[in-house]
RODO-2510 file (C-alpha; in nm, 4 decimals, decimal comma):
residues 205
     n   res          X          Y          Z
     1     m     0,0055     0,0054    -0,0178
     2     s     0,1488     0,3549    -0,1127
     3     e    -0,0883     0,5890     0,0286
     4     r    -0,2679     0,5131     0,3773
     5     n    -0,4487     0,7822     0,6096
     6     a    -0,3572     0,7545     0,9640
     7     e    -0,6550     0,5344     1,1425
     8     f    -0,7892     0,3939     1,4781
     9     p    -0,7385     0,0394     1,5220
    10     g    -1,0051    -0,1170     1,4070
    11     g    -1,1905     0,1925     1,1814
    12     v    -1,4177     0,4585     1,2981
    13     e    -1,6937     0,1817     1,4860
    14     a    -1,4411     0,1257     1,6847
    15     m    -1,2986     0,4634     1,7910
    16     k    -1,6606     0,5609     1,8796
    17     e    -1,6661     0,2064     2,1175
    18     f    -1,3809     0,3289     2,2750
    19     l    -1,4964     0,7091     2,3259
    20     m    -1,8579     0,5410     2,4677
    21     d    -1,6350     0,3608     2,7051
    22     n    -1,3776     0,5921     2,7990
    23     i    -1,5547     0,9265     2,8536
    24     e    -1,6005     1,0210     3,1958
    25     y    -1,8456     1,3305     3,1880
    26     p    -1,7359     1,5554     3,4453
    27     e    -1,9897     1,6230     3,7092
    28     i    -1,9241     1,9978     3,7118
    29     s    -2,0803     1,9836     3,3470
    30     m    -2,3279     1,7652     3,4448
    31     e    -2,4555     1,9940     3,7146
    32     l    -2,4138     2,2911     3,5163
    33     g    -2,5824     2,1602     3,2130
    34     d    -2,2664     2,1684     2,9743
    35     y    -2,2881     1,9860     2,6570
    36     g    -2,1683     2,0488     2,2660
    37     q    -1,9406     1,9242     2,0300
    38     v    -1,5549     1,8997     2,0902
    39     v    -1,2976     1,9301     1,7759
    40     l    -0,9834     1,8309     1,8448
    41     e    -0,6415     1,8219     1,6777
    42     f    -0,3199     1,5871     1,7130
    43     v    -0,0397     1,4686     1,5360
    44     v     0,0101     1,0575     1,4767
    45     n     0,3880     0,9273     1,4946
    46     k     0,5451     0,7415     1,2755
    47     d     0,5038     0,4277     1,5678
    48     g     0,1576     0,5313     1,5992
    49     s     0,1671     0,7253     1,9124
    50     l    -0,0012     1,0654     1,9534
    51     e     0,1068     1,3981     2,0445
    52     q     0,0237     1,7750     2,0002
    53     i    -0,3495     1,7382     2,1153
    54     k    -0,5270     2,0248     2,1068
    55     v    -0,8597     2,1536     2,0764
    56     l    -0,9646     2,3923     1,7688
    57     s    -1,3626     2,4124     1,8750
    58     g    -1,4252     2,3334     2,2430
    59     v    -1,7525     2,3734     2,5129
    60     s    -1,6127     2,4423     2,8202
    61     r    -1,2986     2,3922     3,0406
    62     e    -1,3819     2,0529     3,2519
    63     i    -1,5147     1,8908     2,8842
    64     d    -1,2630     2,0293     2,6834
    65     k    -0,9600     1,9010     2,9184
    66     e    -1,1681     1,5290     2,9500
    67     a    -1,1350     1,5343     2,5284
    68     i    -0,8258     1,5994     2,6065
    69     r    -0,7819     1,3140     2,8076
    70     v    -0,9167     1,0476     2,6582
    71     i    -0,7794     1,1324     2,3471
    72     g    -0,4172     1,0707     2,5184
    73     e    -0,5226     0,7610     2,6419
    74     m    -0,6184     0,6106     2,3213
    75     p    -0,3957     0,2815     2,1962
    76     n    -0,1163     0,3929     1,9399
    77     w    -0,2705     0,4400     1,5471
    78     i    -0,1781     0,2843     1,3064
    79     p     0,0310     0,4966     1,1294
    80     a    -0,0252     0,7222     0,7878
    81     i     0,1684     0,6133     0,4543
    82     h     0,2775     0,8065     0,1958
    83     k     0,4653     0,7380    -0,1107
    84     g     0,5595     0,3651     0,0553
    85     e     0,6526     0,5338     0,3797
    86     l     0,5403     0,5839     0,6868
    87     v     0,4215     0,9516     0,7740
    88     r     0,3768     1,1321     1,0715
    89     a    -0,0065     1,2834     0,9523
    90     r    -0,1833     1,5492     1,1750
    91     c    -0,5756     1,4260     1,2380
    92     k    -0,8540     1,5848     1,3944
    93     i    -1,1572     1,4352     1,5256
    94     p    -1,4945     1,5918     1,6485
    95     i    -1,6318     1,4458     2,0338
    96     n    -1,9836     1,4802     2,1666
    97     f    -2,0874     1,5477     2,4665
    98     i    -2,4310     1,4868     2,5446
    99     l    -2,6911     1,5608     2,8146
   100     e    -3,0476     1,4222     2,8149
   101     d    -3,2023     1,6067     3,0040
   102     d    -3,2683     2,0073     3,0050
   103     s    -3,5721     2,0001     3,2206
   104     n    -3,4476     2,2133     3,4926
   105     i    -3,4104     2,5088     3,2312
   106     v    -3,7125     2,8288     3,2801
   107     e    -3,7346     2,9289     2,9790
   108     n    -3,9322     3,2470     3,0887
   109     p    -3,8627     3,2873     3,4289
   110     e    -4,0234     3,6122     3,6281
   111     k    -3,6729     3,8145     3,6408
   112     s    -3,4516     3,7435     3,3368
   113     a    -3,1042     3,6802     3,4123
   114     f    -2,8594     3,9933     3,2856
   115     f    -2,5119     4,1046     3,2868
   116     k    -2,4308     4,2824     3,6017
   117     r    -2,2788     4,5978     3,3770
   118     g    -2,5405     4,5856     3,1570
   119     e    -2,5265     4,6958     2,7585
   120     k    -2,2704     4,8951     2,8113
   121     g    -2,0607     4,7145     2,9413
   122     i    -2,1586     4,4216     2,7227
   123     n    -2,0757     4,6486     2,4000
   124     k    -1,7935     4,7348     2,5654
   125     l    -1,6462     4,3617     2,5235
   126     i    -1,7126     4,3305     2,2341
   127     r    -1,4903     4,6630     2,1092
   128     k    -1,2614     4,5349     2,3253
   129     k    -1,1984     4,1862     2,3077
   130     l    -1,3650     4,1311     1,9232
   131     n    -1,2353     4,4890     1,7802
   132     s    -1,5658     4,4850     1,6162
   133     p    -1,8671     4,7017     1,5387
   134     l    -2,1001     4,4711     1,6901
   135     v    -2,3132     4,6074     1,8956
   136     i    -2,6520     4,5269     2,0659
   137     s    -2,9727     4,5495     1,8949
   138     t    -3,2471     4,7670     2,0068
   139     n    -3,4910     4,5663     1,7144
   140     y    -3,4657     4,1700     1,7587
   141     k    -3,6207     4,1511     1,3816
   142     q    -3,3674     4,3417     1,2410
   143     a    -3,0428     4,2188     1,4247
   144     d    -2,7331     4,0861     1,2145
   145     i    -2,6955     3,8151     1,4695
   146     i    -2,8617     3,5983     1,7364
   147     v    -2,6692     3,4672     2,0506
   148     e    -2,8778     3,2718     2,2772
   149     f    -2,7541     3,0761     2,5396
   150     v    -2,8018     2,9372     2,9408
   151     v    -2,7210     3,1574     3,2079
   152     n    -2,6600     2,9183     3,5224
   153     i    -2,7344     2,9792     3,8596
   154     n    -2,3643     3,0389     3,9317
   155     g    -2,3862     3,3392     3,6500
   156     t    -2,1827     3,1221     3,4294
   157     t    -2,2715     3,0903     3,0758
   158     e    -2,2780     2,7426     2,8419
   159     q    -2,4745     2,5776     2,5245
   160     i    -2,4489     2,8989     2,2863
   161     n    -2,5702     2,9077     2,0123
   162     i    -2,5076     3,1727     1,7193
   163     t    -2,7163     3,2267     1,3728
   164     g    -2,6789     3,4904     1,1186
   165     v    -2,3870     3,5897     0,8483
   166     i    -2,1092     3,5709     1,0303
   167     s    -1,7318     3,4934     0,9950
   168     d    -1,6029     3,1130     1,1314
   169     k    -1,3967     3,3503     1,2676
   170     l    -1,5837     3,6129     1,4417
   171     k    -1,8213     3,3052     1,5903
   172     r    -1,5251     3,1380     1,7204
   173     d    -1,4448     3,4829     1,9005
   174     l    -1,7908     3,5823     1,9654
   175     t    -1,8489     3,1964     2,1696
   176     h    -1,5536     3,2164     2,3369
   177     l    -1,6373     3,5671     2,4539
   178     i    -2,0257     3,4994     2,6259
   179     r    -1,8407     3,1589     2,7311
   180     e    -1,5607     3,3545     2,9432
   181     m    -1,8289     3,6505     3,0277
   182     e    -1,9111     3,5578     3,4426
   183     n    -2,0435     3,8593     3,5229
   184     w    -2,4293     3,7451     3,4895
   185     k    -2,6765     3,7484     3,7578
   186     p    -2,8978     3,4613     3,6892
   187     a    -3,2573     3,4611     3,6194
   188     m    -3,5504     3,4752     3,9138
   189     n    -3,8331     3,2387     3,9468
   190     e    -4,0795     3,1474     4,2430
   191     g    -3,7803     3,3009     4,4461
   192     k    -3,4994     3,1237     4,3720
   193     q    -3,2619     3,1552     4,1323
   194     v    -3,3091     2,9338     3,8007
   195     r    -3,1061     2,8289     3,4781
   196     s    -3,2717     2,9692     3,1847
   197     r    -3,2267     3,1154     2,8100
   198     f    -3,1153     3,4449     2,7092
   199     v    -3,1287     3,5817     2,3687
   200     l    -2,8990     3,8490     2,2730
   201     p    -2,9427     4,0037     1,9508
   202     l    -2,6816     4,2000     1,7988
   203     s    -2,5846     4,4085     1,4793
   204     f    -2,2956     4,6241     1,2904
   205     k    -2,2765     4,9716     1,3756
***
């Protein structure tokens, strides 16, 4: 065989089985309701060992860390062959972290979650961190981008979903910005702090 891509021993189905058997969903992530897809990149060496494991697209610190751990514990891969010789190869795989129950998210709380530094604070962060002309839109229907996410009872954010015409880089940067925003006041319902969904409409100024 003169050409061959690097692959997990046994193929894709064997790799899926390995991931199912070895992933340990972080307990804190389950409590917070974190879920999503982690995309990882790594190098398969000539001897099949893996190195340079890194996250290209993550979910949270805990889940990303677990994804890196389980990749690091994989058995040696079957190395790539190029022009009849064993070569090092860079590979990329997605790992899905799925939660079955979102029943503790309150869709329409009595008091919505809010950013402690207000809309001005969000706009300031966007300008500073993203160097972008995006600002909070005053008209939801005319917004260029809709960012939807869950605000947890500890003020952290997760389950970030972005829709609208936006470049991949800006989408990644905006997702990272929302994930790192820790100054949220959680929603209130029946006198208790609750997890809730928050919608942030943005437009280019």
